[in-house]
Every structure is written in structure tokens, then in C-alpha cells.
N, C-alpha and C positions, 0 to 999 in steps of 0.2 A: 489816241493820242498819250495813256497809260506807257504805251509798248515804246512812247519817242524816247520817254521822260528816263526810261530802264536804261539807257543807250548812255547816259550819263553819269546818274546814281552812283554812287560809291568812287566818284573817280572827282578827277579837278577840272572837269572842260562844262560847255554848258551848249545851249543850242541855239541857231536863229532856224523858225522854223513860217512855213508861210502856208495856214491852211487854208483863207480867202477862198477857195474853190469846192468847200466839204461842208455836207451839214453838220450840225452836230450829231445827231446822228452816228453819222458816219463812225467819229472821232473816238466813239467809247465804245463801240461796236467791237467783240470781238471773232471775229467771222472765220476761221480756224482756215482759212486760204490766204489770209493776205499775213505776209510777213514788214518785219523793221528789218533794213539790210542797212549799217555803215562801210563804207567804202573811207577807204584813203583816196582824195580826192589821186591821184596819180596811176590808181586801177579801176577809175571812176570811168571813163571809156569803156577798157573788157569788161566792165560787169554789165555795162547797159550793153553791150557789141552779146555777147555768150546769153543775155536775157530773152535780144531779138532773135535771137540764132536757134532757137529751142522754145519763140514762141512765148515767152514770159513778159506781161506784162510790169515797164516799174515807172517808178514815178519820182522825181528826189522832190521831198518836201521839205528839206533844209539842209543844215552842216553846223558843224558839230566845230564850236569857237575856243577859243582860250580863256574868254572872261566866261566864270563860274554863275552867269546869269540864264534865265529864257527867255528869249523873244520869239512868241506869237502872235501871229495879224493872221487875223479872223477879216472875214468881208466886214464885219462894226470897224473893227480898233487895232491896233498893238497894244500889247499887253508886253511889260517887263516885270519877271517873275526871282525870286532869290528863290536859287536851284536849292538849298540848304533847307528852309526854309518848307517847301517843298517835300522834299525827302524827307523829314523829319514826320512830315505829314502824312506822310504816303506808309514810315516805316512803321508806324505806330499808331494804323488806321486801326487793326480790326482788335490792339487789347485797348484803346482806350473803348472802342462799340463792347466788347465783352466783359468789360471790368468797368460801369461810368463811375463816378465818384459818387 
């Protein structure tokens, strides 16, 4: 999940993501063989064809939106999250943990 969010951090864009088929452990795993790739809609078919040609499994998890919010659908519910708040938490996580007040 952090990799998906980093795609839109420091941009004016948001995300709509459907993670209803994934276990929580999969969302936070940092397995080295998985990558987040963002392609424009007009290049999606070509990207998927190239991946299939090379034997690489790809799956669309969501879309980038013009709205600066994060919509995440899980098996339990849909969350609408403020991107600016998430980005601030992400940017300040280590300084906050290393310098507690």
C-alpha cells in the first residue's frame, strides 16, 4: 500500500484503489519481486501486452484521479482518505519516532 500512495504523493492527483482481493499482509509486504507501475490509459493495453509477451503477471489495482483524495476499497468497506494528511504522516513518521516530545 505505501508504494501505491507514493505514486501520488507530491502531486495534485489522488487514487482510487480496489484491494478487496488482498490480505492485509500482502498490502504491506515489501517483496522485491513486486513493483508499482503507473501508465497512462492510452498506453495500458500496450503495457499489458508487453508484460504478457514477457511472461510477467500484471494486475490493475486502481486508477490515478484528478481529485486529491484516496479511495481504497477493501473486503470490508471503502475508505475515503485525505491525501494531504496521509502524506504528512508519511513524511513525518521517522522524525516523530526518533524525536518524541
